[in-house]
All heavy atoms as a GROMACS GRO file, in nm:
protein
  587
    1MET      N    1   0.085  -0.118   0.000
    1MET     CA    2   0.001  -0.001   0.000
    1MET      C    3   0.087   0.123   0.001
    1MET      O    4   0.189   0.128   0.066
    1MET     CB    5  -0.090  -0.003   0.123
    1MET     CG    6  -0.175   0.121   0.137
    1MET     SD    7  -0.280   0.118   0.279
    1MET     CE    8  -0.434   0.082   0.205
    2ASN      N    9   0.047   0.222  -0.073
    2ASN     CA   10   0.120   0.352  -0.080
    2ASN      C   11   0.108   0.422   0.057
    2ASN      O   12  -0.003   0.442   0.101
    2ASN     CB   13   0.057   0.435  -0.193
    2ASN     CG   14   0.134   0.563  -0.208
    2ASN    OD1   15   0.207   0.610  -0.128
    2ASN    ND2   16   0.112   0.621  -0.330
    3PRO      N   17   0.222   0.457   0.118
    3PRO     CA   18   0.218   0.520   0.252
    3PRO      C   19   0.139   0.655   0.248
    3PRO      O   20   0.090   0.700   0.353
    3PRO     CB   21   0.358   0.546   0.291
    3PRO     CG   22   0.445   0.493   0.181
    3PRO     CD   23   0.359   0.435   0.078
    4ALA      N   24   0.127   0.716   0.136
    4ALA     CA   25   0.053   0.842   0.126
    4ALA      C   26  -0.095   0.821   0.151
    4ALA      O   27  -0.167   0.911   0.187
    4ALA     CB   28   0.071   0.907  -0.008
    5TYR      N   29  -0.141   0.696   0.137
    5TYR     CA   30  -0.284   0.666   0.154
    5TYR      C   31  -0.310   0.569   0.271
    5TYR      O   32  -0.406   0.500   0.277
    5TYR     CB   33  -0.343   0.603   0.031
    5TYR     CG   34  -0.333   0.695  -0.088
    5TYR    CD1   35  -0.239   0.673  -0.190
    5TYR    CD2   36  -0.413   0.808  -0.096
    5TYR    CE1   37  -0.232   0.760  -0.297
    5TYR    CE2   38  -0.404   0.897  -0.206
    5TYR     CZ   39  -0.314   0.874  -0.305
    5TYR     OH   40  -0.304   0.955  -0.407
    6ASP      N   41  -0.216   0.568   0.371
    6ASP     CA   42  -0.232   0.481   0.488
    6ASP      C   43  -0.317   0.554   0.592
    6ASP      O   44  -0.267   0.630   0.670
    6ASP     CB   45  -0.094   0.447   0.541
    6ASP     CG   46  -0.098   0.349   0.655
    6ASP    OD1   47  -0.208   0.306   0.692
    6ASP    OD2   48   0.008   0.308   0.702
    7PHE      N   49  -0.448   0.528   0.585
    7PHE     CA   50  -0.540   0.601   0.669
    7PHE      C   51  -0.526   0.561   0.818
    7PHE      O   52  -0.552   0.646   0.903
    7PHE     CB   53  -0.685   0.579   0.622
    7PHE     CG   54  -0.714   0.652   0.491
    7PHE    CD1   55  -0.726   0.585   0.376
    7PHE    CD2   56  -0.724   0.790   0.492
    7PHE    CE1   57  -0.748   0.655   0.258
    7PHE    CE2   58  -0.745   0.862   0.376
    7PHE     CZ   59  -0.761   0.790   0.255
    8ARG      N   60  -0.484   0.442   0.846
    8ARG     CA   61  -0.463   0.404   0.988
    8ARG      C   62  -0.352   0.489   1.048
    8ARG      O   63  -0.365   0.538   1.159
    8ARG     CB   64  -0.425   0.255   1.000
    8ARG     CG   65  -0.548   0.169   1.002
    8ARG     CD   66  -0.506   0.026   1.032
    8ARG     NE   67  -0.581  -0.057   0.944
    8ARG     CZ   68  -0.542  -0.172   0.891
    8ARG    NH1   69  -0.423  -0.216   0.915
    8ARG    NH2   70  -0.620  -0.240   0.810
    9ARG      N   71  -0.247   0.510   0.972
    9ARG     CA   72  -0.138   0.595   1.022
    9ARG      C   73  -0.179   0.738   1.032
    9ARG      O   74  -0.149   0.806   1.132
    9ARG     CB   75  -0.022   0.580   0.926
    9ARG     CG   76   0.102   0.654   0.966
    9ARG     CD   77   0.217   0.618   0.876
    9ARG     NE   78   0.304   0.734   0.873
    9ARG     CZ   79   0.366   0.777   0.769
    9ARG    NH1   80   0.361   0.710   0.657
    9ARG    NH2   81   0.439   0.881   0.773
   10LEU      N   82  -0.253   0.789   0.936
   10LEU     CA   83  -0.302   0.923   0.938
   10LEU      C   84  -0.396   0.942   1.056
   10LEU      O   85  -0.386   1.043   1.129
   10LEU     CB   86  -0.373   0.957   0.808
   10LEU     CG   87  -0.424   1.096   0.787
   10LEU    CD1   88  -0.315   1.193   0.791
   10LEU    CD2   89  -0.505   1.104   0.657
   11LYS      N   90  -0.487   0.848   1.077
   11LYS     CA   91  -0.582   0.860   1.185
   11LYS      C   92  -0.514   0.854   1.322
   11LYS      O   93  -0.553   0.922   1.418
   11LYS     CB   94  -0.680   0.740   1.176
   11LYS     CG   95  -0.800   0.754   1.265
   11LYS     CD   96  -0.899   0.637   1.233
   11LYS     CE   97  -1.018   0.641   1.322
   11LYS     NZ   98  -1.110   0.536   1.289
   12SER      N   99  -0.403   0.782   1.334
   12SER     CA  100  -0.331   0.777   1.461
   12SER      C  101  -0.258   0.904   1.492
   12SER      O  102  -0.224   0.938   1.603
   12SER     CB  103  -0.234   0.657   1.461
   12SER     OG  104  -0.126   0.681   1.378
   13ARG      N  105  -0.228   0.982   1.390
   13ARG     CA  106  -0.155   1.111   1.408
   13ARG      C  107  -0.237   1.234   1.421
   13ARG      O  108  -0.192   1.334   1.467
   13ARG     CB  109  -0.056   1.128   1.289
   13ARG     CG  110   0.055   1.026   1.290
   13ARG     CD  111   0.143   1.050   1.174
   13ARG     NE  112   0.255   0.957   1.178
   13ARG     CZ  113   0.372   0.984   1.136
   13ARG    NH1  114   0.398   1.103   1.077
   13ARG    NH2  115   0.469   0.898   1.146
   14ILE      N  116  -0.364   1.230   1.377
   14ILE     CA  117  -0.449   1.345   1.380
   14ILE      C  118  -0.566   1.317   1.475
   14ILE      O  119  -0.643   1.228   1.454
   14ILE     CB  120  -0.503   1.381   1.244
   14ILE    CG1  121  -0.391   1.413   1.150
   14ILE    CG2  122  -0.602   1.498   1.255
   14ILE    CD1  123  -0.429   1.440   1.008
   15SER      N  124  -0.568   1.388   1.585
   15SER     CA  125  -0.670   1.363   1.694
   15SER      C  126  -0.803   1.430   1.660
   15SER      O  127  -0.810   1.522   1.577
   15SER     CB  128  -0.616   1.411   1.828
   15SER     OG  129  -0.612   1.554   1.824
   16LEU      N  130  -0.903   1.384   1.732
   16LEU     CA  131  -1.036   1.448   1.720
   16LEU      C  132  -1.027   1.596   1.757
   16LEU      O  133  -1.091   1.681   1.696
   16LEU     CB  134  -1.138   1.377   1.810
   16LEU     CG  135  -1.280   1.434   1.812
   16LEU    CD1  136  -1.342   1.433   1.672
   16LEU    CD2  137  -1.364   1.353   1.910
   17ALA      N  138  -0.947   1.629   1.859
   17ALA     CA  139  -0.933   1.767   1.901
   17ALA      C  140  -0.877   1.856   1.787
   17ALA      O  141  -0.922   1.968   1.766
   17ALA     CB  142  -0.841   1.776   2.024
   18HIS      N  143  -0.779   1.801   1.713
   18HIS     CA  144  -0.722   1.874   1.600
   18HIS      C  145  -0.833   1.896   1.491
   18HIS      O  146  -0.837   2.002   1.429
   18HIS     CB  147  -0.608   1.796   1.539
   18HIS     CG  148  -0.484   1.803   1.622
   18HIS    ND1  149  -0.434   1.697   1.686
   18HIS    CD2  150  -0.401   1.909   1.648
   18HIS    CE1  151  -0.324   1.733   1.755
   18HIS    NE2  152  -0.304   1.864   1.732
   19ILE      N  153  -0.912   1.795   1.467
   19ILE     CA  154  -1.017   1.809   1.365
   19ILE      C  155  -1.119   1.912   1.404
   19ILE      O  156  -1.155   1.999   1.324
   19ILE     CB  157  -1.079   1.672   1.336
   19ILE    CG1  158  -0.978   1.577   1.276
   19ILE    CG2  159  -1.201   1.684   1.246
   19ILE    CD1  160  -1.024   1.432   1.268
   20LEU      N  161  -1.168   1.907   1.527
   20LEU     CA  162  -1.267   2.002   1.575
   20LEU      C  163  -1.211   2.143   1.567
   20LEU      O  164  -1.281   2.237   1.529
   20LEU     CB  165  -1.313   1.965   1.717
   20LEU     CG  166  -1.394   1.842   1.732
   20LEU    CD1  167  -1.410   1.806   1.881
   20LEU    CD2  168  -1.528   1.854   1.665
   21CYS      N  169  -1.088   2.160   1.612
   21CYS     CA  170  -1.023   2.291   1.611
   21CYS      C  171  -1.003   2.343   1.467
   21CYS      O  172  -1.027   2.461   1.437
   21CYS     CB  173  -0.894   2.282   1.684
   21CYS     SG  174  -0.821   2.448   1.719
   22ALA      N  175  -0.959   2.256   1.379
   22ALA     CA  176  -0.934   2.299   1.239
   22ALA      C  177  -1.059   2.352   1.171
   22ALA      O  178  -1.054   2.439   1.085
   22ALA     CB  179  -0.875   2.182   1.162
   23TYR      N  180  -1.174   2.294   1.206
   23TYR     CA  181  -1.300   2.339   1.151
   23TYR      C  182  -1.368   2.449   1.230
   23TYR      O  183  -1.480   2.489   1.200
   23TYR     CB  184  -1.398   2.222   1.131
   23TYR     CG  185  -1.364   2.134   1.013
   23TYR    CD1  186  -1.292   2.017   1.029
   23TYR    CD2  187  -1.397   2.172   0.881
   23TYR    CE1  188  -1.261   1.940   0.920
   23TYR    CE2  189  -1.366   2.096   0.775
   23TYR     CZ  190  -1.296   1.977   0.792
   23TYR     OH  191  -1.267   1.899   0.686
   24GLY      N  192  -1.299   2.496   1.334
   24GLY     CA  193  -1.353   2.605   1.417
   24GLY      C  194  -1.477   2.569   1.497
   24GLY      O  195  -1.563   2.647   1.524
   25LEU      N  196  -1.482   2.440   1.540
   25LEU     CA  197  -1.601   2.392   1.610
   25LEU      C  198  -1.590   2.394   1.760
   25LEU      O  199  -1.679   2.345   1.830
   25LEU     CB  200  -1.633   2.250   1.559
   25LEU     CG  201  -1.671   2.237   1.413
   25LEU    CD1  202  -1.690   2.093   1.374
   25LEU    CD2  203  -1.784   2.321   1.372
   26THR      N  204  -1.480   2.443   1.814
   26THR     CA  205  -1.461   2.437   1.959
   26THR      C  206  -1.496   2.569   2.035
   26THR      O  207  -1.487   2.569   2.158
   26THR     CB  208  -1.314   2.401   1.993
   26THR    OG1  209  -1.229   2.499   1.933
   26THR    CG2  210  -1.278   2.264   1.936
   27ALA      N  211  -1.537   2.670   1.965
   27ALA     CA  212  -1.555   2.800   2.026
   27ALA      C  213  -1.657   2.799   2.144
   27ALA      O  214  -1.636   2.863   2.244
   27ALA     CB  215  -1.597   2.904   1.922
   28ARG      N  216  -1.765   2.725   2.125
   28ARG     CA  217  -1.870   2.725   2.229
   28ARG      C  218  -1.859   2.601   2.323
   28ARG      O  219  -1.945   2.588   2.408
   28ARG     CB  220  -2.006   2.725   2.164
   28ARG     CG  221  -2.032   2.857   2.087
   28ARG     CD  222  -2.160   2.856   2.009
   28ARG     NE  223  -2.275   2.820   2.093
   28ARG     CZ  224  -2.391   2.783   2.046
   28ARG    NH1  225  -2.407   2.770   1.916
   28ARG    NH2  226  -2.491   2.754   2.130
   29LEU      N  227  -1.757   2.522   2.305
   29LEU     CA  228  -1.748   2.400   2.384
   29LEU      C  229  -1.659   2.426   2.510
   29LEU      O  230  -1.565   2.509   2.506
   29LEU     CB  231  -1.688   2.288   2.306
   29LEU     CG  232  -1.763   2.244   2.182
   29LEU    CD1  233  -1.685   2.136   2.108
   29LEU    CD2  234  -1.901   2.193   2.220
   30ARG      N  235  -1.697   2.359   2.618
   30ARG     CA  236  -1.615   2.367   2.741
   30ARG      C  237  -1.542   2.234   2.760
   30ARG      O  238  -1.587   2.134   2.711
   30ARG     CB  239  -1.708   2.391   2.861
   30ARG     CG  240  -1.774   2.527   2.851
   30ARG     CD  241  -1.866   2.546   2.969
   30ARG     NE  242  -1.970   2.444   2.960
   30ARG     CZ  243  -2.089   2.450   3.015
   30ARG    NH1  244  -2.122   2.556   3.085
   30ARG    NH2  245  -2.183   2.354   3.003
   31ARG      N  246  -1.430   2.245   2.825
   31ARG     CA  247  -1.344   2.130   2.848
   31ARG      C  248  -1.348   2.088   2.991
   31ARG      O  249  -1.338   2.171   3.082
   31ARG     CB  250  -1.203   2.155   2.805
   31ARG     CG  251  -1.115   2.036   2.811
   31ARG     CD  252  -0.981   2.066   2.757
   31ARG     NE  253  -0.904   1.941   2.750
   31ARG     CZ  254  -0.841   1.898   2.646
   31ARG    NH1  255  -0.836   1.970   2.536
   31ARG    NH2  256  -0.776   1.784   2.649
   32ARG      N  257  -1.364   1.961   3.015
   32ARG     CA  258  -1.354   1.900   3.152
   32ARG      C  259  -1.270   1.773   3.136
   32ARG      O  260  -1.313   1.679   3.075
   32ARG     CB  261  -1.490   1.864   3.208
   32ARG     CG  262  -1.484   1.820   3.349
   32ARG     CD  263  -1.618   1.792   3.408
   32ARG     NE  264  -1.700   1.912   3.408
   32ARG     CZ  265  -1.836   1.906   3.395
   32ARG    NH1  266  -1.900   1.793   3.381
   32ARG    NH2  267  -1.901   2.021   3.400
   33ASP      N  268  -1.152   1.777   3.188
   33ASP     CA  269  -1.054   1.668   3.178
   33ASP      C  270  -1.028   1.641   3.027
   33ASP      O  271  -0.983   1.730   2.956
   33ASP     CB  272  -1.099   1.544   3.248
   33ASP     CG  273  -1.111   1.567   3.401
   33ASP    OD1  274  -1.026   1.641   3.452
   33ASP    OD2  275  -1.201   1.513   3.464
   34HIS      N  276  -1.061   1.524   2.984
   34HIS     CA  277  -1.036   1.483   2.841
   34HIS      C  278  -1.166   1.488   2.759
   34HIS      O  279  -1.173   1.426   2.654
   34HIS     CB  280  -0.972   1.346   2.836
   34HIS     CG  281  -1.060   1.236   2.893
   34HIS    ND1  282  -1.061   1.211   3.030
   34HIS    CD2  283  -1.147   1.152   2.834
   34HIS    CE1  284  -1.147   1.113   3.050
   34HIS    NE2  285  -1.201   1.074   2.934
   35ARG      N  286  -1.266   1.564   2.809
   35ARG     CA  287  -1.392   1.573   2.739
   35ARG      C  288  -1.429   1.716   2.701
   35ARG      O  289  -1.400   1.807   2.779
   35ARG     CB  290  -1.504   1.512   2.822
   35ARG     CG  291  -1.485   1.363   2.846
   35ARG     CD  292  -1.611   1.308   2.914
   35ARG     NE  293  -1.598   1.165   2.924
   35ARG     CZ  294  -1.563   1.103   3.040
   35ARG    NH1  295  -1.541   1.177   3.149
   35ARG    NH2  296  -1.551   0.976   3.042
   36LEU      N  297  -1.493   1.729   2.591
   36LEU     CA  298  -1.554   1.859   2.551
   36LEU      C  299  -1.701   1.842   2.550
   36LEU      O  300  -1.753   1.736   2.514
   36LEU     CB  301  -1.510   1.896   2.407
   36LEU     CG  302  -1.364   1.925   2.388
   36LEU    CD1  303  -1.338   1.948   2.237
   36LEU    CD2  304  -1.317   2.047   2.462
   37PHE      N  305  -1.775   1.946   2.591
   37PHE     CA  306  -1.919   1.937   2.591
   37PHE      C  307  -1.976   2.076   2.570
   37PHE      O  308  -1.908   2.176   2.594
   37PHE     CB  309  -1.973   1.874   2.722
   37PHE     CG  310  -1.943   1.954   2.842
   37PHE    CD1  311  -2.037   2.039   2.898
   37PHE    CD2  312  -1.824   1.947   2.907
   37PHE    CE1  313  -2.009   2.117   3.006
   37PHE    CE2  314  -1.795   2.019   3.017
   37PHE     CZ  315  -1.889   2.109   3.068
   38GLY      N  316  -2.100   2.077   2.524
   38GLY     CA  317  -2.170   2.205   2.500
   38GLY      C  318  -2.273   2.191   2.396
   38GLY      O  319  -2.313   2.081   2.355
   39PRO      N  320  -2.320   2.305   2.342
   39PRO     CA  321  -2.420   2.299   2.230
   39PRO      C  322  -2.352   2.238   2.110
   39PRO      O  323  -2.236   2.258   2.089
   39PRO     CB  324  -2.455   2.446   2.210
   39PRO     CG  325  -2.385   2.525   2.310
   39PRO     CD  326  -2.295   2.439   2.386
   40CYS      N  327  -2.428   2.167   2.030
   40CYS     CA  328  -2.375   2.097   1.914
   40CYS      C  329  -2.326   2.203   1.810
   40CYS      O  330  -2.405   2.281   1.762
   40CYS     CB  331  -2.473   2.005   1.854
   40CYS     SG  332  -2.406   1.912   1.710
   41PRO      N  333  -2.194   2.199   1.780
   41PRO     CA  334  -2.143   2.290   1.680
   41PRO      C  335  -2.178   2.250   1.536
   41PRO      O  336  -2.161   2.327   1.444
   41PRO     CB  337  -1.991   2.284   1.701
   41PRO     CG  338  -1.970   2.149   1.757
   41PRO     CD  339  -2.092   2.115   1.838
   42LEU      N  340  -2.224   2.127   1.520
   42LEU     CA  341  -2.254   2.075   1.386
   42LEU      C  342  -2.388   2.132   1.332
   42LEU      O  343  -2.399   2.170   1.216
   42LEU     CB  344  -2.254   1.926   1.381
   42LEU     CG  345  -2.126   1.862   1.425
   42LEU    CD1  346  -2.136   1.709   1.431
   42LEU    CD2  347  -2.010   1.899   1.330
   43HIS      N  348  -2.486   2.137   1.420
   43HIS     CA  349  -2.616   2.190   1.375
   43HIS      C  350  -2.649   2.325   1.447
   43HIS      O  351  -2.767   2.372   1.440
   43HIS     CB  352  -2.726   2.086   1.393
   43HIS     CG  353  -2.771   2.065   1.536
   43HIS    ND1  354  -2.716   1.965   1.614
   43HIS    CD2  355  -2.862   2.130   1.612
   43HIS    CE1  356  -2.772   1.971   1.737
   43HIS    NE2  357  -2.858   2.067   1.735
   44ASN      N  358  -2.551   2.386   1.513
   44ASN     CA  359  -2.568   2.513   1.580
   44ASN      C  360  -2.679   2.507   1.682
   44ASN      O  361  -2.760   2.602   1.689
   44ASN     CB  362  -2.588   2.628   1.480
   44ASN     CG  363  -2.466   2.654   1.400
   44ASN    OD1  364  -2.354   2.647   1.451
   44ASN    ND2  365  -2.485   2.679   1.272
   45GLY      N  366  -2.682   2.400   1.762
   45GLY     CA  367  -2.785   2.383   1.861
   45GLY      C  368  -2.772   2.480   1.975
   45GLY      O  369  -2.669   2.546   1.995
   46ASP      N  370  -2.874   2.482   2.063
   46ASP     CA  371  -2.864   2.570   2.180
   46ASP      C  372  -2.873   2.493   2.309
   46ASP      O  373  -2.863   2.551   2.414
   46ASP     CB  374  -2.976   2.676   2.173
   46ASP     CG  375  -3.111   2.617   2.159
   46ASP    OD1  376  -3.129   2.499   2.158
   46ASP    OD2  377  -3.209   2.700   2.152
   47ASN      N  378  -2.890   2.358   2.304
   47ASN     CA  379  -2.890   2.282   2.426
   47ASN      C  380  -2.746   2.269   2.477
   47ASN      O  381  -2.661   2.219   2.409
   47ASN     CB  382  -2.945   2.138   2.391
   47ASN     CG  383  -2.954   2.049   2.510
   47ASN    OD1  384  -2.887   2.066   2.610
   47ASN    ND2  385  -3.035   1.946   2.501
   48PRO      N  386  -2.721   2.316   2.600
   48PRO     CA  387  -2.585   2.322   2.652
   48PRO      C  388  -2.520   2.188   2.685
   48PRO      O  389  -2.405   2.183   2.718
   48PRO     CB  390  -2.599   2.412   2.776
   48PRO     CG  391  -2.737   2.394   2.820
   48PRO     CD  392  -2.819   2.376   2.692
   49THR      N  393  -2.598   2.081   2.673
   49THR     CA  394  -2.542   1.949   2.708
   49THR      C  395  -2.559   1.852   2.590
   49THR      O  396  -2.542   1.730   2.608
   49THR     CB  397  -2.603   1.888   2.833
   49THR    OG1  398  -2.750   1.875   2.814
   49THR    CG2  399  -2.580   1.978   2.956
   50ALA      N  400  -2.594   1.898   2.471
   50ALA     CA  401  -2.626   1.806   2.362
   50ALA      C  402  -2.506   1.741   2.298
   50ALA      O  403  -2.514   1.631   2.246
   50ALA     CB  404  -2.705   1.881   2.253
   51PHE      N  405  -2.393   1.806   2.296
   51PHE     CA  406  -2.272   1.758   2.227
   51PHE      C  407  -2.169   1.720   2.329
   51PHE      O  408  -2.137   1.794   2.422
   51PHE     CB  409  -2.217   1.866   2.131
   51PHE     CG  410  -2.098   1.820   2.054
   51PHE    CD1  411  -2.120   1.753   1.931
   51PHE    CD2  412  -1.972   1.847   2.092
   51PHE    CE1  413  -2.009   1.714   1.854
   51PHE    CE2  414  -1.863   1.807   2.015
   51PHE     CZ  415  -1.883   1.737   1.902
   52ARG      N  416  -2.108   1.599   2.305
   52ARG     CA  417  -1.998   1.554   2.393
   52ARG      C  418  -1.894   1.488   2.305
   52ARG      O  419  -1.929   1.416   2.212
   52ARG     CB  420  -2.048   1.455   2.496
   52ARG     CG  421  -2.144   1.523   2.592
   52ARG     CD  422  -2.175   1.436   2.711
   52ARG     NE  423  -2.285   1.507   2.783
   52ARG     CZ  424  -2.378   1.444   2.848
   52ARG    NH1  425  -2.374   1.310   2.851
   52ARG    NH2  426  -2.470   1.510   2.914
   53ALA      N  427  -1.771   1.515   2.336
   53ALA     CA  428  -1.656   1.455   2.265
   53ALA      C  429  -1.557   1.402   2.366
   53ALA      O  430  -1.523   1.473   2.461
   53ALA     CB  431  -1.590   1.558   2.173
   54ASP      N  432  -1.523   1.279   2.353
   54ASP     CA  433  -1.422   1.220   2.439
   54ASP      C  434  -1.292   1.218   2.364
   54ASP      O  435  -1.273   1.143   2.267
   54ASP     CB  436  -1.459   1.072   2.476
   54ASP     CG  437  -1.373   1.014   2.577
   54ASP    OD1  438  -1.248   1.031   2.568
   54ASP    OD2  439  -1.426   0.945   2.669
   55LEU      N  440  -1.202   1.307   2.405
   55LEU     CA  441  -1.078   1.326   2.323
   55LEU      C  442  -0.979   1.210   2.338
   55LEU      O  443  -0.901   1.181   2.249
   55LEU     CB  444  -1.008   1.454   2.369
   55LEU     CG  445  -1.096   1.580   2.349
   55LEU    CD1  446  -1.025   1.704   2.400
   55LEU    CD2  447  -1.141   1.597   2.205
   56ASP      N  448  -0.980   1.142   2.454
   56ASP     CA  449  -0.897   1.023   2.472
   56ASP      C  450  -0.941   0.909   2.382
   56ASP      O  451  -0.856   0.838   2.325
   56ASP     CB  452  -0.895   0.976   2.618
   56ASP     CG  453  -0.811   1.062   2.707
   56ASP    OD1  454  -0.739   1.145   2.656
   56ASP    OD2  455  -0.819   1.039   2.833
   57ARG      N  456  -1.068   0.890   2.367
   57ARG     CA  457  -1.120   0.782   2.285
   57ARG      C  458  -1.138   0.823   2.141
   57ARG      O  459  -1.157   0.741   2.054
   57ARG     CB  460  -1.250   0.732   2.342
   57ARG     CG  461  -1.231   0.665   2.480
   57ARG     CD  462  -1.360   0.627   2.545
   57ARG     NE  463  -1.438   0.534   2.468
   57ARG     CZ  464  -1.566   0.515   2.484
   57ARG    NH1  465  -1.634   0.576   2.581
   57ARG    NH2  466  -1.631   0.429   2.405
   58GLY      N  467  -1.139   0.954   2.112
   58GLY     CA  468  -1.152   1.003   1.978
   58GLY      C  469  -1.292   0.988   1.920
   58GLY      O  470  -1.307   0.970   1.798
   59ILE      N  471  -1.395   0.999   2.008
   59ILE     CA  472  -1.530   0.984   1.959
   59ILE      C  473  -1.615   1.102   2.005
   59ILE      O  474  -1.581   1.176   2.098
   59ILE     CB  475  -1.593   0.854   2.011
   59ILE    CG1  476  -1.597   0.847   2.166
   59ILE    CG2  477  -1.529   0.733   1.953
   59ILE    CD1  478  -1.666   0.730   2.225
   60TRP      N  479  -1.723   1.128   1.933
   60TRP     CA  480  -1.815   1.236   1.966
   60TRP      C  481  -1.961   1.188   1.951
   60TRP      O  482  -1.986   1.090   1.883
   60TRP     CB  483  -1.791   1.356   1.877
   60TRP     CG  484  -1.816   1.329   1.731
   60TRP    CD1  485  -1.726   1.280   1.640
   60TRP    CD2  486  -1.940   1.346   1.657
   60TRP    NE1  487  -1.786   1.263   1.518
   60TRP    CE2  488  -1.920   1.303   1.526
   60TRP    CE3  489  -2.063   1.390   1.696
   60TRP    CZ2  490  -2.018   1.305   1.431
   60TRP    CZ3  491  -2.163   1.392   1.597
   60TRP    CH2  492  -2.140   1.353   1.469
   61HIS      N  493  -2.052   1.261   2.013
   61HIS     CA  494  -2.193   1.229   1.998
   61HIS      C  495  -2.278   1.353   2.019
   61HIS      O  496  -2.257   1.430   2.116
   61HIS     CB  497  -2.236   1.122   2.099
   61HIS     CG  498  -2.371   1.067   2.072
   61HIS    ND1  499  -2.392   0.967   1.978
   61HIS    CD2  500  -2.492   1.101   2.123
   61HIS    CE1  501  -2.521   0.940   1.973
   61HIS    NE2  502  -2.584   1.020   2.060
   62CYS      N  503  -2.373   1.375   1.935
   62CYS     CA  504  -2.473   1.477   1.950
   62CYS      C  505  -2.602   1.408   1.994
   62CYS      O  506  -2.655   1.323   1.921
   62CYS     CB  507  -2.499   1.554   1.823
   62CYS     SG  508  -2.644   1.663   1.833
   63PHE      N  509  -2.654   1.439   2.113
   63PHE     CA  510  -2.771   1.374   2.165
   63PHE      C  511  -2.900   1.435   2.113
   63PHE      O  512  -3.010   1.392   2.147
   63PHE     CB  513  -2.770   1.382   2.318
   63PHE     CG  514  -2.662   1.291   2.374
   63PHE    CD1  515  -2.540   1.344   2.403
   63PHE    CD2  516  -2.686   1.157   2.397
   63PHE    CE1  517  -2.439   1.265   2.451
   63PHE    CE2  518  -2.586   1.077   2.451
   63PHE     CZ  519  -2.460   1.131   2.483
   64THR      N  520  -2.894   1.537   2.026
   64THR     CA  521  -3.011   1.599   1.969
   64THR      C  522  -3.050   1.538   1.834
   64THR      O  523  -3.152   1.482   1.816
   64THR     CB  524  -2.990   1.750   1.950
   64THR    OG1  525  -2.956   1.805   2.078
   64THR    CG2  526  -3.113   1.818   1.902
   65SER      N  527  -2.955   1.549   1.734
   65SER     CA  528  -2.993   1.504   1.599
   65SER      C  529  -2.882   1.456   1.510
   65SER      O  530  -2.903   1.393   1.409
   65SER     CB  531  -3.070   1.614   1.529
   65SER     OG  532  -2.988   1.727   1.508
   66CYS      N  533  -2.759   1.490   1.542
   66CYS     CA  534  -2.648   1.462   1.451
   66CYS      C  535  -2.590   1.319   1.460
   66CYS      O  536  -2.518   1.278   1.369
   66CYS     CB  537  -2.533   1.559   1.472
   66CYS     SG  538  -2.583   1.728   1.433
   67GLY      N  539  -2.616   1.249   1.566
   67GLY     CA  540  -2.561   1.116   1.582
   67GLY      C  541  -2.424   1.122   1.645
   67GLY      O  542  -2.400   1.205   1.730
   68GLY      N  543  -2.329   1.044   1.594
   68GLY     CA  544  -2.200   1.041   1.651
   68GLY      C  545  -2.101   0.966   1.564
   68GLY      O  546  -2.136   0.915   1.458
   69GLY      N  547  -1.981   0.955   1.615
   69GLY     CA  548  -1.879   0.879   1.542
   69GLY      C  549  -1.743   0.921   1.590
   69GLY      O  550  -1.727   0.970   1.703
   70ASP      N  551  -1.641   0.897   1.508
   70ASP     CA  552  -1.513   0.943   1.541
   70ASP      C  553  -1.477   1.059   1.447
   70ASP      O  554  -1.565   1.106   1.373
   70ASP     CB  555  -1.409   0.829   1.529
   70ASP     CG  556  -1.401   0.768   1.387
   70ASP    OD1  557  -1.452   0.826   1.291
   70ASP    OD2  558  -1.343   0.660   1.379
   71GLY      N  559  -1.357   1.110   1.450
   71GLY     CA  560  -1.325   1.224   1.372
   71GLY      C  561  -1.326   1.199   1.221
   71GLY      O  562  -1.315   1.292   1.142
   72TRP      N  563  -1.342   1.079   1.177
   72TRP     CA  564  -1.327   1.039   1.038
   72TRP      C  565  -1.459   1.003   0.975
   72TRP      O  566  -1.468   0.958   0.864
   72TRP     CB  567  -1.229   0.927   1.020
   72TRP     CG  568  -1.096   0.972   1.074
   72TRP    CD1  569  -1.047   0.960   1.201
   72TRP    CD2  570  -0.996   1.046   0.998
   72TRP    NE1  571  -0.925   1.020   1.212
   72TRP    CE2  572  -0.892   1.069   1.090
   72TRP    CE3  573  -0.982   1.088   0.870
   72TRP    CZ2  574  -0.776   1.140   1.049
   72TRP    CZ3  575  -0.870   1.158   0.834
   72TRP    CH2  576  -0.769   1.182   0.925
   73ARG      N  577  -1.568   1.011   1.051
   73ARG     CA  578  -1.702   0.980   0.998
   73ARG      C  579  -1.796   1.092   1.014
   73ARG      O  580  -1.793   1.171   1.101
   73ARG     CB  581  -1.760   0.861   1.070
   73ARG     CG  582  -1.688   0.737   1.043
   73ARG     CD  583  -1.752   0.621   1.106
   73ARG     NE  584  -1.653   0.523   1.132
   73ARG     CZ  585  -1.661   0.430   1.223
   73ARG    NH1  586  -1.766   0.425   1.299
   73ARG    NH2  587  -1.567   0.344   1.243
   0.00000   0.00000   0.00000
């Protein structure tokens, strides 16, 4: 496999925190230990507990309507 397309390697080097920050989605989120939480930045929600991201595990979830996944889905 061409190393330029090794997604496992790429995924191991780029964290969920980097992805959220690169897209400017962390402005309204608060941090507690290794978790981010707040209104969902994906659908511009106003529920202060709808979005949660676990930075250690690299997963996120919107409890309102967006679903969840990792930084690559």
